[in-house]
N, C-alpha and C positions, 0 to 999 in steps of 0.2 A: 504494500500500500504506500502511495506517495502522499505526503502531507505538505502543506504550505503554511508558513507563519504569517498571520495578518495582525494588524493593530486594531484595537477597538475604535469604532467610529460608526457614523450613520449607515454606511454600506455593509457593515458586518454585524450590526445590532440584531437583525433577524436571526442570523446563524447562532449567535450567542444565546439569545432568548430561547430558541428551539432546544439547544443543548440543556439549558437550565430547566425548562419545562419537562423535558424527557427524563430528567433526574429529580423530579419532585421539588423543583425550585432550589436544588442544591441543599442538601442537609435539611430538608423540610421547610424551605422557604427563605434561606439566607440570601440567595441571589448574589453571593460574594460581596455582601455589604457589611459583614461583621466587623471589619477593621475601619470602616468609614465612620465619621462622627454621627451621621444621621441614621445609623442602623437601628432596626426595631427587632427585638428578640422574639416578638409574637406576631407581627403583622407582615405576612409574606407579600401582600399587595403593595404595602408601603415600600418594602425593599425592592420589589420589581420596578416600581415607578422611580425610586431613587437611583437605582443602577442605570436605568435607561436615560434619565436626565443627565447623570454624570458622563455617560458614554457619549451622548449627543453633544454635550458642551465641551468635550475634550478634557474632562477632569477625572478620567480613569485610565490607568496605564496597565497594560497586560500584553503578553504574547499569546495570541489565540491560534490554536492549531486547527486547520481546516483540511479535511480529506479531499480526495480527488473528485468526489461527488458534490462538493460544496457544503458539506455538513461539518459543523464544529465538533471536535471530539475532546478538547481539553484546553486549559490555559494556565498561565502563570501570572499572578497579579503582583505588581510592584508599584511603588510610588514614594513620594516624600513623606516624612513624618507628619506634615500638615495634612496631606491627602489621606494618610493611613495612620491616625493617632492611636488606634487600638493596639494593645500589647498583650500577648499571651503570657500568662503567669506574671501579671503586672506587679502584684504585691512583692514577690520575690525579686523581680527585675529591679524594682525601685530601691531595694535595700542597698545595693552597690551598683548603680547604673553604669554601663559602659560609656565610652565617648559617644556623643550624639551622632547618629548616622545621617548620611545624606539621603539614603534610600532604604526602604524596608521591603523585603520580599515576604508576603504574608500568606498567600494561598495558592496552592496548586491543585487543580481538579482535573480528573479524566473520567469520561463516560464509563460506566461500570462494565460495558461490553467491549471496551477497547483498552483495558488495562493490561499491562505486561507487554506492550508493544513499543516501549521507548518514548511515549508521548510526553511524559513528565520530564524526562531527561532533555528532550528537544526543546520543550517550552522554557525550561529554566535556562538553558544555554542561550536561547535567543533573547530572553529577557535581560541577561547579562550583557549581550551585545547591544541591545537598545540602550541600556544604562550608559554604556561606554560612549555611544553616539550622542547621548544627552549631556555629556560632560564628565561622566564618571564620578568617583567619590567613594565614600565608605558605605558599603551595603551590608545590611544586617538581616538576619532571620532567626526565628526560634523554632527549632526543629527537633525531631525525636531520634534518639539513638536506638537502632534496632538490632545491633549485633548481639548474637547469643540469646535472642528471644523472639517469640512469635508476636508480631504486632498486626492487629487488624487494620485493614485499609482505611476504614472510616475515621481512624484516629490520626491518619498521616496526611491531613489536609495541608500541612506545611512541609510535606515530603520528609526525607530522612536526613539526619546529620551526615550520614555516610555519602549521600549523593552530593550534598553541598561541599563536602571535603574533596570529592572527586573533581569539583569545579573550582578548587583553589581556596575554599573557605577554611578557617581555623576555628576551633572551639574556644570560646571566651570564658564562659562560666555556666555552671549547671543551675537551672532555675526550677526544675521539676524532677520527678522521679526518673524520667528518661529524657527530659527536655533540656536542651542546651542553646545558649546564645551562640551563634556562629557569625563570623563577619569576614569581609574581604575588601581590600581597597582596589577598586576598579579604575584602571588608567583610562583617560579619555582616548577615544578612537581618533586616529589620524583622519583628516578630512578626505583624503583620496583613497581610503580603504573601502573595500566592499565586503559586506557580510553575505555569505551564500544564502539563497532563498528557498529551496525545497528541502523537505526531509524525506528521504526514502528509507523505508524500514530495512534495517540491516546494514545500511551504509554507514561507515565510520570515518571520522576525520583523524588526523594524526594525534590529536589529544585524546582519542578514545570516545568522543561523543558523537552523537548523530550529526551528520552534515546538514547544516541549515542553509537557507537560501535567500529569502527576500530581504533586501537591504532596508534597515530602518531609516527613518527620516533624520534630517539634520535641522533641528528647530531654530527658527529665527528667535531673537531675544528682545525685541522692542515692540511698542504698541502698534496696533493695526492702523493702517491708513484708512480714513473714513470711506474712501472710494473702493477699497479692496477688502472685502469682508473676510476672506479666509484664504489660506494657502494649504492645499491638500496634497500630501505626499504619501503615496501608498495607503490612502484612505484614512490617514491621521490628519487632524486639523490643528494647526499651530498659529498663534498670532504672528502677523508679519510686520516688520518695521516699515515706517513711512517711506513711500517712493513718490517722486514727482511725476515720473512718466512710466508708462508700461514697459518701455525698452529698458529702463533702469532696473525694474523688477526682474525681467528676464535675464539681464546680465548678471544680477546678483545671484539668481538661482543657478546660473551656469557655473559661477565661481564656487558654489557650494556642492556641485556635482549632484544636483537634484535630478531624479530620474523622470518625474512626471509632475506637472503643475496643473491644478484645477483652480480656476479663478471665478469668484462671484463678483460682478462689477455693478456698481450703481451708475457710475459715469467715469469713463477713463479715455 
């Protein structure tokens, strides 16, 4: 099976929603909102609406794994501490908090009929690539150690510490019976690098991970020009800095090695 990594956005919302609905709203109605500030522990409809709003507004980060039939089969959620303020084992975490991270990796989910196919590994690897293209920094997760014990999959929504270690993370401190803080400093990606775009089951790269393919975006960093409402790169929408002329915008995009531009114009 061949998989493609996509970013959450308006064009991928339907695929994400279908995956969540196929799996009972993810853990009974979480909709991958548990680490967002507006999460509801009891109202699945509120979580559904909140997740859709975040995705459509570009306030949710994830690597979404799409199969060759166009169906989503898994994802890896990440974001800044402001985007994902929720902390697993918070009471123990706060006793001796580690250095503040730039990024948190909080949730990895795979459709129950597609587990054991390397989707979690692929989603995590691509999420790390996306973080590198967003400037890198200290990434943190709280995950479960599974060595020498049987751990049920429903408790591994933050994957395993062993998988993070295979991706260069180190254990920082134990915060639960089997839970550890793990972290890694991710170096910024070079502007002219390309991240591979498809994931083929069974194909491995030199680091031992599944070979990924779709290149993540290079986000602009200044406010949007009132005449240009969005810049869409691989279905992710980022605010664009002001430009006086359309030619200047296209020239800037070329310097950033942007693969595809979608523009919504009021007047230009």
